[in-house]
ROKOL-991116 format. One record per atom (N, C-alpha, C, CB): x negated, z negated, y; residue in one letter. Coordinates in pm, whole numbers, padded with zeros to 5 digits, always signed. Glycine has a CB too. Layout:
# ROKOL-991116
XZYA;...
***
This chain:
# ROKOL-991116
-08823-11127+09053M;-08883-11232+09128M;-08985-11319+09080M;-08795-11306+09164M;-09078-11358+09123F;-09154-11450+09066F;-09153-11611+09119F;-09278-11393+09077F;-09165-11703+09058F;-09155-11842+09090F;-09278-11907+09095F;-09075-11909+09002F;-09336-11973+09218V;-09454-12035+09223V;-09425-12158+09283V;-09555-11962+09287V;-09461-12268+09214S;-09433-12405+09283S;-09594-12452+09317S;-09337-12527+09167S;-09601-12536+09394F;-09723-12590+09433F;-09706-12721+09496F;-09793-12502+09519F;-09761-12834+09447V;-09750-12945+09504V;-09909-13007+09519V;-09647-13029+09421V;-09944-13056+09627V;-10062-13107+09674V;-10062-13240+09602V;-10071-13114+09831V;-10176-13266+09524Q;-10177-13416+09456Q;-10305-13467+09506Q;-10171-13422+09279Q;-10332-13592+09488S;-10456-13652+09551S;-10549-13596+09419S;-10450-13847+09585S;-10672-13562+09468V;-10770-13508+09387V;-10871-13599+09347V;-10827-13403+09446V;-10932-13594+09219K;-11028-13666+09173K;-11145-13579+09149K;-10986-13737+09062K;-11254-13599+09222I;-11388-13510+09198I;-11465-13548+09081I;-11490-13520+09318I;-11475-13474+08980C;-11558-13490+08869C;-11703-13482+08906C;-11526-13392+08768C;-11788-13552+08813S;-11932-13548+08855S;-11998-13485+08735S;-11995-13696+08892S;-11935-13399+08655M;-11991-13352+08529M;-12063-13214+08551M;-11876-13339+08419M;-12042-13149+08672A;-12090-13023+08705A;-12132-13013+08834A;-12001-12930+08681A;-12214-12912+08883D;-12257-12901+09013D;-12166-12826+09090D;-12383-12847+09022D;-12086-12742+09047K;-12003-12637+09117K;-11857-12672+09087K;-12038-12485+09067K;-11760-12672+09167Y;-11631-12716+09147Y;-11525-12611+09191Y;-11615-12843+09217Y;-11427-12601+09135V;-11294-12523+09186V;-11182-12612+09210V;-11242-12416+09083V;-11082-12577+09281Y;-10966-12617+09314Y;-10849-12528+09228Y;-10959-12608+09467Y;-10788-12597+09130L;-10673-12544+09041L;-10573-12642+09035L;-10715-12510+08897L;-10466-12595+09105N;-10331-12646+09085N;-10345-12806+09102N;-10270-12600+08934N;-10395-12846+09236G;-10400-12981+09283G;-10530-13063+09217G;-10258-13051+09246G;-10617-13005+09152E;-10738-13082+09085E;-10861-13016+09159E;-10748-13061+08904E;-10953-13099+09164I;-11094-13043+09171I;-11157-13060+09040I;-11183-13113+09282I;-11202-12943+08988L;-11258-12934+08838L;-11391-12866+08843L;-11159-12849+08733L;-11477-12911+08754P;-11607-12836+08741P;-11559-12689+08691P;-11717-12914+08629P;-11636-12596+08730E;-11610-12464+08683E;-11594-12450+08542E;-11708-12380+08723E;-11659-12498+08449S;-11654-12491+08308S;-11524-12552+08261S;-11775-12560+08248S;-11457-12640+08335R;-11327-12690+08288R;-11211-12610+08350R;-11312-12841+08321R;-11229-12538+08416A;-11102-12469+08484A;-11059-12348+08406A;-11132-12419+08637A;-10947-12352+08366S;-10896-12235+08284S;-10757-12184+08326S;-10888-12276+08136S;-10735-12066+08301L;-10589-12006+08326L;-10556-11964+08187L;-10580-11871+08439L;-10409-11966+08182S;-10332-11915+08069S;-10378-11758+08052S;-10166-11933+08099S;-10363-11711+07918V;-10403-11562+07891V;-10257-11488+07921V;-10469-11533+07716V;-10154-11569+07960F;-10031-11486+07984F;-10021-11516+08134F;-09889-11528+07890F;-10105-11544+08228D;-10083-11564+08355D;-10056-11424+08427D;-10198-11641+08410D;-09943-11396+08484T;-09915-11267+08521T;-10009-11207+08635T;-09775-11265+08561T;-10091-11299+08710G;-10205-11239+08790G;-10308-11172+08704G;-10275-11347+08872G;-10317-11248+08590F;-10407-11164+08481F;-10361-11042+08408F;-10440-11250+08373F;-10240-11062+08375L;-10184-10942+08303L;-10155-10821+08390L;-10055-10980+08235L;-10097-10849+08500H;-10030-10736+08583H;-10093-10719+08721H;-09876-10765+08604H;-10197-10809+08770G;-10243-10823+08890G;-10135-10884+08998G;-10292-10694+08925G;-10032-10949+08951A;-09938-11003+09030A;-09998-11125+09102A;-09819-11036+08951A;-10054-11115+09197S;-10129-11224+09267S;-10158-11195+09421S;-10265-11246+09193S;-10169-11271+09507V;-10212-11247+09638V;-10334-11347+09678V;-10089-11261+09732V;-10428-11302+09745F;-10546-11388+09776F;-10594-11353+09925F;-10668-11361+09665F;-10671-11436+09972T;-10730-11424+10101T;-10882-11488+10078T;-10634-11505+10219T;-10976-11386+10148T;-11105-11452+10142T;-11168-11471+10286T;-11200-11370+10051T;-11232-11573+10313L;-11277-11607+10440L;-11413-11680+10419L;-11172-11693+10516L;-11474-11710+10550R;-11590-11765+10549R;-11578-11905+10616R;-11683-11674+10612R;-11672-11990+10577S;-11715-12130+10640S;-11837-12114+10707S;-11735-12246+10535S;-11838-12170+10823H;-11968-12168+10914H;-11978-12320+10956H;-11954-12057+11060H;-12092-12358+10937N;-12124-12501+10995N;-12021-12597+10898N;-12084-12513+11183N;-11974-12560+10801G;-11883-12636+10706G;-11751-12638+10727G;-11912-12763+10699G;-11689-12552+10851K;-11564-12531+10889K;-11522-12380+10864K;-11553-12573+11029K;-11383-12385+10792A;-11350-12253+10773A;-11292-12189+10885A;-11270-12240+10668A;-11340-12065+10900F;-11318-11980+11029F;-11173-11927+11027F;-11425-11851+11039F;-11087-11974+11121R;-10935-11938+11152R;-10871-11945+11006R;-10913-11772+11228R;-10890-12035+10949L;-10819-12095+10817L;-10658-12079+10835L;-10858-12268+10795L;-10606-12123+10955D;-10457-12122+10972D;-10413-11969+10960D;-10411-12188+11121D;-10487-11889+11015R;-10435-11757+11022R;-10439-11685+10886R;-10511-11681+11124R;-10545-11710+10808H;-10551-11674+10683H;-10452-11722+10593H;-10661-11703+10642H;-10421-11848+10617I;-10312-11909+10528I;-10178-11832+10570I;-10297-12079+10552I;-10165-11823+10706A;-10038-11766+10733A;-10005-11618+10664A;-10029-11758+10884A;-10127-11559+10685R;-10108-11411+10627R;-10092-11424+10463R;-10252-11308+10667R;-10145-11521+10384L;-10151-11536+10255L;-10001-11556+10212L;-10245-11649+10219L;-09942-11665+10279L;-09806-11676+10262L;-09719-11569+10276L;-09766-11759+10336L;-09750-11505+10394G;-09659-11419+10430G;-09655-11270+10306G;-09703-11384+10595G;-09776-11263+10257M;-09781-11143+10168M;-09710-11208+10045M;-09943-11079+10137M;-09733-11311+10008A;-09658-11381+09889A;-09508-11353+09897A;-09680-11544+09892A;-09462-11389+10017E;-09305-11361+10047E;-09281-11221+10034E;-09255-11405+10195E;-09354-11129+10090K;-09337-10966+10113K;-09304-10919+09968K;-09490-10879+10178K;-09386-10974+09859I;-09379-10908+09746I;-09314-10989+09637I;-09505-10865+09713I;-09241-11092+09687G;-09149-11161+09592G;-09201-11277+09512G;-09101-11067+09497G;-09298-11325+09557I;-09376-11442+09487I;-09325-11578+09560I;-09551-11422+09505I;-09203-11621+09507R;-09151-11742+09558R;-09252-11861+09532R;-09013-11768+09493R;-09268-11963+09622H;-09349-12058+09589H;-09325-12184+09694H;-09492-12000+09585H;-09380-12300+09663E;-09377-12411+09755E;-09492-12440+09829E;-09345-12521+09692E;-09587-12350+09834A;-09729-12387+09890A;-09693-12425+10042A;-09850-12250+09878A;-09766-12490+10106T;-09758-12516+10235T;-09891-12502+10319T;-09706-12643+10244T;-09886-12481+10422A;-10001-12443+10511A;-10100-12579+10513A;-09942-12397+10673A;-10027-12683+10516D;-10097-12819+10511D;-10184-12849+10376D;-09984-12932+10525D;-10110-12825+10268G;-10159-12833+10148G;-10283-12745+10124G;-10056-12805+10061G;-10267-12633+10153L;-10373-12525+10124L;-10497-12566+10227L;-10308-12357+10155L;-10476-12620+10339T;-10578-12642+10429T;-10661-12775+10367T;-10514-12664+10582T;-10581-12860+10319A;-10638-12970+10244A;-10732-12930+10116A;-10520-13056+10197A;-10659-12850+10051A;-10747-12789+09932A;-10867-12720+09968A;-10672-12689+09852A;-10875-12657+10068V;-10992-12572+10122V;-11113-12683+10158V;-10939-12477+10270V;-11054-12797+10233A;-11145-12904+10272A;-11204-12958+10181A;-11096-12996+10336A;-11127-12990+10077E;-11173-13078+09948E;-11276-12977+09873E;-11029-13124+09835E;-11266-12858+09859I;-11354-12775+09771I;-11484-12749+09844I;-11286-12639+09732I;-11494-12738+10003L;-11599-12731+10067L;-11680-12863+10062L;-11565-12689+10190L;-11606-12979+10073K;-11678-13112+10042K;-11733-13125+09916K;-11594-13224+10057K;-11664-13099+09801A;-11694-13095+09663A;-11841-13029+09655A;-11578-13010+09581A;-11844-12904+09686N;-11946-12808+09660N;-12061-12820+09762N;-11887-12667+09661N;-12041-12916+09880E;-12135-12945+09975E;-12183-12811+10043E;-12247-13022+09910E;-12086-12721+10076I;-12111-12596+10149I;-12089-12604+10289I;-12032-12491+10099I;-12189-12546+10359A;-12180-12523+10503A;-12151-12379+10536A;-12307-12565+10570A;-12247-12274+10486E;-12216-12139+10495E;-12172-12091+10372E;-12322-12062+10542E;-12047-12077+10357G;-11982-12018+10229G;-11874-11908+10262G;-11910-12137+10144G;-11856-11868+10134R;-11730-11780+10116R;-11623-11859+10025R;-11771-11632+10041R;-11500-11841+10092I;-11394-11922+10040I;-11290-11824+09987I;-11334-12019+10150I;-11219-11830+09876R;-11126-11759+09827R;-11006-11839+09773R;-11183-11681+09736R;-10860-11814+09839I;-10764-11878+09786I;-10681-11760+09707I;-10689-11961+09896I;-10622-11807+09612T;-10550-11701+09527T;-10410-11774+09475T;-10654-11649+09389T;-10310-11714+09476I;-10181-11753+09427I;-10114-11659+09344I;-10098-11782+09531I;-10090-11700+09219S;-10032-11610+09118S;-09915-11700+09064S;-10143-11561+08998S;-09805-11619+09008P;-09689-11701+08945P;-09715-11770+08826P;-09577-11620+08914P;-09833-11755+08753G;-09856-11822+08638G;-09795-11733+08511G;-09792-11965+08653G;-09775-11794+08403P;-09725-11722+08297P;-09582-11689+08313P;-09747-11792+08177P;-09564-11570+08244V;-09419-11518+08253V;-09321-11616+08240V;-09387-11420+08153V;-09195-11602+08313G;-09099-11711+08300G;-09102-11835+08385G;-09106-11752+08174G;-09110-11943+08358L;-09108-12071+08431L;-09227-12142+08404L;-08991-12155+08395L;-09341-12080+08355G;-09455-12155+08329G;-09531-12221+08448G;-09541-12072+08261G;-09623-12296+08436E;-09713-12350+08550E;-09762-12231+08629E;-09842-12436+08495E;-09744-12213+08770P;-09791-12139+08851P;-09944-12160+08881P;-09711-12149+08954P;-10001-12071+08930T;-10155-12082+08955T;-10191-12084+09116T;-10233-11948+08881T;-10261-12185+09140V;-10321-12193+09271V;-10472-12212+09280V;-10259-12299+09340V;-10545-12123+09303V;-10697-12144+09280V;-10763-12123+09429V;-10762-12028+09160V;-10862-12232+09451V;-10932-12213+09560V;-11084-12223+09521V;-10887-12310+09664V;-11158-12135+09561T;-11305-12144+09528T;-11389-12126+09646T;-11347-12042+09426T;-11507-12181+09638A;-11602-12175+09763A;-11742-12167+09690A;-11588-12318+09875A;-11817-12071+09746S;-11948-12068+09701S;-12046-12032+09815S;-11957-11973+09589S;-12182-12061+09817A;-12266-12041+09918A;-12286-11897+09972A;-12382-12094+09877A;-12267-11849+10100L;-12295-11750+10147L;-12423-11711+10195L;-12226-11743+10214L;-12488-11634+10099E;-12624-11584+10150E;-12634-11499+10270E;-12686-11509+10050E;-12724-11501+10339A;-12741-11438+10470A;-12745-11285+10432A;-12879-11492+10550A;-12665-11214+10497Y;-12663-11071+10482Y;-12791-11000+10543Y;-12537-11018+10547Y;-12830-10864+10483P;-12954-10808+10553P;-12942-10784+10699P;-12993-10679+10492P;-13045-10814+10752K;-13052-10800+10909K;-13047-10664+10963K;-13179-10860+10963K;-13090-10570+10874W;-13087-10427+10910W;-12929-10367+10923W;-13172-10345+10794W;-12856-10454+10852W;-12716-10416+10863W;-12669-10420+11001W;-12631-10502+10780W;-12714-10513+11083Y;-12662-10520+11203Y;-12740-10467+11307Y;-12633-10639+11229Y;-12876-10467+11285E;-12980-10414+11382E;-13004-10255+11380E;-13117-10484+11348E;-12988-10214+11268Q;-12993-10056+11234Q;-12868-09983+11200Q;-13080-10031+11117Q;-12778-10058+11140G;-12641-09994+11118G;-12649-09963+10971G;-12610-09856+11212G;-12536-09938+10907I;-12524-09901+10769I;-12444-09751+10737I;-12446-10022+10701I;-12467-09711+10638G;-12408-09569+10603G;-12294-09593+10523G;-12506-09471+10524G;-12173-09503+10528V;-12077-09489+10454V;-12030-09356+10417V;-11993-09553+10501V;-11944-09336+10319I;-11902-09191+10259I;-11747-09214+10290I;-11944-09157+10072I;-11700-09074+10274V;-11542-09095+10272V;-11492-09071+10144V;-11463-09002+10369V;-11401-09172+10101S;-11359-09186+09957S;-11273-09068+09924S;-11279-09321+09930S;-11266-09032+09792G;-11176-08946+09757G;-11027-09004+09727G;-11233-08879+09649G;-11035-09135+09710V;-10894-09222+09713V;-10817-09214+09841V;-10920-09380+09690V;-10683-09198+09831R;-10614-09205+09954R;-10519-09318+09972R;-10546-09088+09973R;-10489-09351+10072Q;-10406-09475+10118Q;-10262-09398+10132Q;-10468-09554+10278Q;-10160-09435+10040F;-10034-09384+10055F;-09946-09468+10147F;-09976-09368+09927F;-09871-09419+10214T;-09766-09504+10316T;-09668-09557+10227T;-09684-09412+10437T;-09619-09498+10104A;-09524-09556+10028A;-09571-09657+09939A;-09459-09464+09962A;-09688-09682+09910D;-09754-09782+09825D;-09702-09916+09864D;-09910-09776+09837D;-09632-09993+09790P;-09588-10126+09819P;-09690-10222+09818P;-09490-10166+09733P;-09812-10200+09786M;-09929-10288+09802M;-10018-10257+09930M;-10016-10276+09675M;-09976-10157+09995G;-10049-10100+10121G;-10037-10236+10218G;-09964-09945+10194G;-10159-10258+10264G;-10163-10339+10369G;-10171-10481+10306G;-10044-10314+10463G;-10185-10510+10191L;-10191-10636+10133L;-10316-10673+10048L;-10077-10648+10056L;-10343-10793+10026K;-10448-10834+09936K;-10398-10897+09803K;-10536-10931+10006K;-10395-10806+09719T;-10322-10838+09596T;-10418-10813+09474T;-10188-10750+09585T;-10398-10876+09361G;-10478-10847+09247G;-10495-10705+09193G;-10429-10921+09147G;-10428-10624+09250C;-10435-10476+09211C;-10546-10407+09301C;-10287-10400+09233C;-10677-10450+09284Y;-10781-10421+09356Y;-10879-10315+09300Y;-10841-10537+09379Y;-10852-10271+09169L;-10944-10190+09113L;-10981-10057+09175L;-10904-10171+08994L;-10886-09976+09244P;-10911-09876+09308P;-11060-09890+09415P;-10777-09852+09376P;-11021-10003+09495R;-11097-10047+09586R;-11259-10063+09539R;-11032-10170+09629R;-11246-10152+09429V;-11370-10155+09360V;-11447-10034+09307V;-11349-10229+09262V;-11370-09947+09259L;-11415-09809+09218L;-11472-09727+09335L;-11296-09729+09154L;-11416-09734+09435A;-11442-09671+09565A;-11574-09721+09626A;-11325-09699+09661A;-11589-09842+09591R;-11696-09922+09656R;-11817-09889+09548R;-11653-10099+09674R;-11794-09868+09434Q;-11900-09832+09341Q;-11945-09700+09377Q;-11857-09835+09197Q;-11855-09620+09393A;-11884-09462+09426A;-11983-09453+09557A;-11730-09376+09464A;-11958-09551+09665A;-12040-09548+09765A;-12186-09601+09744A;-11977-09613+09862A;-12174-09720+09652A;-12307-09762+09622A;-12383-09640+09548A;-12302-09897+09532A;-12338-09578+09465T;-12390-09470+09383T;-12444-09352+09487T;-12268-09416+09279T;-12383-09345+09602A;-12419-09225+09688A;-12521-09310+09796A;-12268-09140+09767A;-12551-09437+09774G;-12660-09473+09865G;-12597-09523+09999G;-12759-09348+09890G;-12442-09552+09986A;-12402-09618+10111A;-12347-09752+10096A;-12306-09539+10180A;-12306-09806+10196E;-12247-09971+10191E;-12110-09956+10166E;-12263-10068+10339E;-12050-09876+10214E;-11890-09868+10215E;-11806-09728+10208E;-11845-09932+10345E;-11696-09717+10180A;-11623-09601+10196A;-11495-09600+10267A;-11602-09556+10081A;-11493-09498+10345L;-11363-09480+10437L;-11239-09424+10366L;-11393-09378+10557L;-11140-09481+10378W;-11002-09425+10320W;-10922-09366+10420W;-10914-09532+10254W;-10875-09243+10381F;-10766-09180+10473F;-10641-09174+10417F;-10795-09044+10514F;-10531-09146+10482T;-10403-09142+10432T;-10391-08990+10381T;-10294-09187+10544T;-10262-08968+10303E;-10243-08862+10264E;-10216-08743+10376E;-10151-08885+10178E;-10182-08801+10483A;-10181-08719+10614A;-10299-08678+10668A;-10122-08785+10716A;-10403-08756+10614G;-10530-08718+10696G;-10568-08808+10809G;-10513-08583+10757G;-10497-08932+10812H;-10542-09027+10930H;-10613-09130+10868H;-10423-09090+11017H;-10710-09180+10939L;-10806-09284+10911L;-10730-09415+10859L;-10891-09314+11042L;-10747-09481+10764A;-10688-09622+10740A;-10790-09723+10740A;-10614-09634+10606A;-10857-09758+10645E;-10945-09865+10647E;-11071-09828+10545E;-10864-10000+10606E;-11160-09929+10512A;-11275-09910+10418A;-11229-09990+10283A;-11424-09972+10486A;-11313-09981+10202C;-11258-10056+10075C;-11228-10201+10089C;-11357-10046+09962C;-11308-10279+10168F;-11280-10415+10196F;-11289-10453+10329F;-11359-10493+10127F;-11276-10348+10425C;-11302-10383+10574C;-11179-10299+10650C;-11472-10329+10631C;-11169-10342+10782N;-11115-10267+10873N;-11207-10191+10936N;-11048-10334+10955N;-11162-10067+11006V;-11245-09978+11079V;-11209-09951+11224V;-11247-09857+11012V;-11317-09972+11314F;-11315-09935+11465F;-11392-09793+11492F;-11391-10058+11554F;-11355-09727+11579I;-11436-09626+11648I;-11437-09644+11793I;-11389-09490+11618I;-11550-09577+11862V;-11554-09588+11992V;-11565-09437+12049V;-11669-09683+12031V;-11490-09390+12126R;-11488-09261+12200R;-11473-09298+12342R;-11373-09164+12154R;-11586-09223+12397S;-11577-09234+12566S;-11572-09374+12590S;-11437-09160+12641S;-11628-09476+12547G;-11620-09615+12596G;-11487-09697+12538G;-11618-09609+12760G;-11401-09617+12482E;-11271-09700+12450E;-11266-09709+12297E;-11128-09628+12510E;-11210-09817+12269L;-11217-09855+12116L;-11081-09821+12063L;-11252-10017+12087L;-11078-09786+11930S;-10968-09744+11854S;-10972-09791+11702S;-10962-09596+11864S;-10864-09860+11664T;-10859-09905+11523T;-10710-09850+11460T;-10875-10082+11519T;-10697-09818+11320P;-10579-09772+11295P;-10458-09884+11291P;-10595-09702+11174P;-10336-09826+11334P;-10231-09920+11358P;-10214-09985+11208P;-10088-09844+11423P;-10122-10095+11218L;-10102-10176+11094L;-10000-10097+10991L;-10040-10328+11136L;-09924-10012+11052D;-09821-09925+10974D;-09872-09812+10909D;-09715-09875+11059D;-10013-09792+10912T;-10083-09681+10861T;-10059-09658+10713T;-10226-09698+10886T;-10073-09777+10616P;-10078-09907+10645P;-10215-09955+10624P;-09984-09978+10570P;-10262-10064+10703V;-10392-10134+10677V;-10358-10276+10671V;-10502-10108+10787V;-10481-10346+10621L;-10466-10507+10609L;-10462-10547+10761L;-10605-10588+10521L;-10394-10636+10801P;-10388-10707+10913P;-10513-10805+10915P;-10254-10775+10920P;-10636-10762+10926G;-10750-10824+10898G;-10773-10936+11026G;-10867-10711+10880G;-10828-11060+10974I;-10814-11165+11075I;-10939-11137+11173I;-10815-11323+11006I;-11047-11069+11143I;-11146-11039+11227I;-11106-10917+11307I;-11270-11023+11155I;-11039-10826+11226R;-10982-10732+11330R;-10912-10764+11438R;-10908-10655+11284R;-10810-10876+11419Q;-10764-10919+11541Q;-10837-10992+11642Q;-10673-10981+11517Q;-10946-11065+11568A;-11020-11134+11672A;-11095-11023+11762A;-11123-11240+11604A;-11137-10913+11700V;-11206-10809+11794V;-11099-10762+11897V;-11266-10676+11709V;-10969-10726+11847I;-10882-10693+11958I;-10870-10796+12068I;-10751-10667+11907I;-10862-10935+12030E;-10848-11035+12134E;-10989-11038+12224E;-10814-11183+12063E;-11108-11015+12159L;-11239-11014+12242L;-11218-10894+12341L;-11383-10993+12142L;-11181-10793+12288C;-11154-10667+12389C;-11088-10700+12519C;-11059-10559+12323C;-10980-10781+12504E;-10905-10812+12612E;-10989-10916+12718E;-10770-10874+12555E;-11059-11002+12677K;-11153-11084+12736K;-11262-11012+12809K;-11206-11168+12638K;-11308-10905+12727L;-11431-10833+12787L;-11383-10723+12856L;-11536-10785+12685L;-11267-10685+12867D;-11214-10568+12957D;-11238-10451+12912D;-11264-10564+13084D;-11234-10425+12749I;-11258-10324+12699I;-11134-10261+12631I;-11360-10347+12626I;-11092-10135+12669T;-10980-10081+12623T;-11000-10063+12472T;-10949-09956+12697T;-10876-10106+12419C;-10861-10110+12264C;-10748-10046+12228C;-10854-10247+12203C;-10724-09920+12147H;-10598-09880+12093H;-10577-09926+11961H;-10582-09742+12094H;-10459-09982+11934A;-10414-10022+11796A;-10318-09977+11741A;-10390-10131+11782A;-10250-09878+11804D;-10111-09844+11792D;-10095-09697+11775D;-10033-09890+11911D;-10216-09621+11772K;-10220-09455+11759K;-10299-09433+11642K;-10290-09369+11891K;-10235-09339+11545P;-10305-09273+11446P;-10450-09227+11470P;-10230-09168+11413P;-10544-09236+11399I;-10681-09183+11412I;-10697-09051+11303I;-10794-09313+11378I;-10739-08957+11367T;-10736-08812+11286T;-10890-08808+11253T;-10677-08659+11387T;-10921-08714+11128G;-11046-08705+11098G;-11124-08645+11211G;-11059-08636+10979G;-11065-08568+11315E;-11156-08516+11418E;-11194-08619+11509E;-11097-08407+11494E;-11100-08734+11525D;-11130-08852+11615D;-11262-08901+11556D;-11010-08973+11617D;-11262-08911+11405V;-11376-08993+11352V;-11491-08916+11359V;-11358-09041+11212V;-11486-08773+11359A;-11609-08688+11358A;-11666-08673+11503A;-11576-08544+11297A;-11589-08714+11603S;-11632-08723+11740S;-11647-08840+11798S;-11556-08663+11815S;-11649-08957+11701A;-11680-09085+11764A;-11826-09112+11796A;-11632-09192+11678A;-11834-09172+11898D;-11978-09236+11955D;-12021-09342+11885D;-11975-09289+12097D;-11942-09422+11834E;-11965-09545+11765E;-11870-09574+11666E;-11971-09652+11851E;-11917-09652+11561M;-11813-09700+11473M;-11848-09833+11410M;-11785-09598+11367M;-11764-09911+11374F;-11809-10036+11291F;-11704-10082+11211F;-11856-10154+11375F;-11742-10172+11118L;-11645-10233+11009L;-11636-10370+11041L;-11692-10218+10856L;-11518-10435+11009T;-11504-10571+11024T;-11455-10642+10906T;-11424-10597+11129T;-11497-10755+10848S;-11459-10836+10736S;-11484-10971+10773S;-11530-10800+10611S;-11421-11065+10711S;-11426-11199+10726S;-11566-11254+10694S;-11324-11260+10645S;-11625-11204+10585T;-11759-11264+10541T;-11868-11193+10598T;-11778-11264+10392T;-11864-11070+10622A;-11981-10976+10689A;-11958-10968+10848A;-11977-10810+10623A;-11835-10996+10907G;-11850-11003+11043G;-11818-10845+11085G;-12003-11064+11086G;-11901-10806+11194L;-11893-10672+11244L;-12022-10605+11213L;-11863-10669+11392L;-12016-10503+11125R;-12121-10413+11091R;-12128-10271+11147R;-12120-10403+10957R;-12231-10233+11229P;-12220-10105+11274P;-12234-09988+11170P;-12316-10093+11374P;-12168-09881+11188V;-12174-09787+11099V;-12243-09672+11177V;-12038-09756+11042V;-12368-09618+11135V;-12435-09520+11201V;-12447-09386+11126V;-12562-09571+11234V;-12383-09368+10993R;-12392-09225+10932R;-12265-09213+10832R;-12546-09200+10845R;-12200-09106+10839I;-12097-09086+10735I;-12162-08987+10651I;-11954-09040+10788I;-12170-09020+10510A;-12257-08920+10424A;-12372-08906+10499A;-12194-08775+10396A;-12425-08769+10528K;-12541-08755+10606K;-12525-08701+10750K;-12630-08672+10533K;-12402-08719+10795T;-12384-08682+10944T;-12392-08818+11029T;-12234-08604+10971T;-12476-08801+11127P;-12492-08917+11206P;-12349-08953+11296P;-12623-08890+11303P;-12334-09099+11300V;-12242-09132+11422V;-12314-09153+11539V;-12159-09253+11402V;-12265-09076+11651G;-12325-09094+11793G;-12492-09051+11772G;-12301-09273+11852G;-12567-09142+11820D;-12710-09135+11812D;-12783-09193+11688D;-12759-09200+11925D;-12688-09234+11593E;-12739-09274+11468E;-12786-09417+11502E;-12854-09175+11410E;-12741-09500+11604K;-12785-09638+11618K;-12673-09699+11656K;-12895-09663+11712K;-12662-09842+11636P;-12569-09928+11691P;-12549-09884+11847P;-12620-10079+11671P;-12423-09871+11876G;-12395-09852+12024G;-12374-09968+12110G;-12281-09774+12040G;-12354-09941+12230P;-12334-10068+12342P;-12224-10136+12320P;-12322-10028+12493P;-12111-10082+12297V;-11977-10136+12278V;-11989-10221+12166V;-11870-10032+12257V;-12030-10157+12052T;-12049-10229+11917T;-12144-10359+11934T;-12118-10122+11806T;-12253-10347+11998K;-12358-10457+12019K;-12272-10570+12112K;-12510-10392+12105K;-12192-10539+12212K;-12139-10616+12296K;-12040-10709+12211K;-12079-10534+12404K;-11951-10638+12130L;-11855-10722+12046L;-11897-10775+11940L;-11751-10660+12006L;-12032-10746+11896L;-12104-10811+11786L;-12141-10945+11840L;-12231-10729+11738L;-12214-10928+11953N;-12267-11073+12023N;-12134-11152+12071N;-12377-11044+12172N;-12038-11099+12096A;-11918-11196+12140A;-11852-11249+12032A;-11811-11131+12224A;-11848-11173+11913Y;-11797-11246+11793Y;-11874-11358+11737Y;-11781-11158+11691Y;-12027-11344+11732E;-12109-11436+11709E;-12095-11572+11791E;-12225-11378+11724E;-12067-11547+11912Q;-12038-11659+11995Q;-11907-11732+11972Q;-12041-11616+12128Q;-11796-11644+11933L;-11680-11697+11896L;-11664-11786+11790L;-11608-11610+11878L;-11765-11740+11666L;-11770-11810+11558L;-11839-11942+11578L;-11826-11735+11461L;-11935-11942+11664E;-12003-12073+11696E;-11915-12166+11779E;-12135-12048+11774E;-11806-12106+11864K;-11719-12193+11942K;-11618-12263+11860K;-11650-12118+12045K;-11565-12186+11754E;-11448-12217+11693E;-11496-12298+11557E;-11360-12081+11669E;-11623-12295+11517C;-11687-12364+11407C;-11806-12430+11448C;-11717-12277+11298C;-11807-12514+11549P;-11931-12564+11599P;-12011-12662+11495P;-11899-12638+11731P;-12154-12671+11533K;-12226-12770+11419K;-12192-12910+11476K;-12411-12749+11401K;-12164-12990+11382D;-12142-13147+11432D;-12270-13191+11471D;-12083-13254+11318D;-12244-13270+11585R;-12353-13343+11630R;-12393-13468+11576R;-12336-13361+11748R;-12504-13507+11532M;-12543-13628+11475M;-12535-13757+11572M;-12682-13607+11424M;
***
């Protein structure tokens, strides 16, 4: 078992650099933030993290990200004293320090050096540049990865430091001229993409792989399921999705915290539907953008 202790301290913001990170209770310039070479997150990938976006200076569904993060830490035996309030305060501090409105936030917890050394809690925030409009207006292409999602993998459905297979699969997609890669299980069921959850539409009904596939319980995945209830769109999230289901899909889209909903119009060289973002995808994309504005409103002057 790993031991992580985390105490929120009053933070002092330095003025020696333009960009800052949160490290173990302090806001520090990036150049002054450092980890031990014996940190188990570095040596063994023994860490958990979550990535989310800020909009109008507010972190979208931060409470859910933190709850999932702490749950993952518990699941793989990283004991800690982190609290939701403490991590929420850390995120607010780093957004303020870096003066970020539209940003990418990452929270990482690792046990620190082997033994009872100082654990590591890092929060970073960087400006999130606008993604290409064509992703949403024309749709993206994906490939099918040769990597498989194994049901017995203890890291399945988690965001840990053991992310190299996903990075390599994403690089393979880029080499093939695609934006992402679909992962299937050893049984041939659709799981997820390298860094995204996946939805397909068949005959007007939405489907996404069940959590025990296993897949990450994505925050935007859940937001889409909630939007389906409000929009009276049938959404199946408890049935395995076969390769045949994917091949016959009328629409497909990916979800992630920073990129939102991205329509998929090609799998390798095979069109999805009529090779354009479909009506269900467009409806949900519009609803998600409205949800983002509602939950992260722009402050009035």
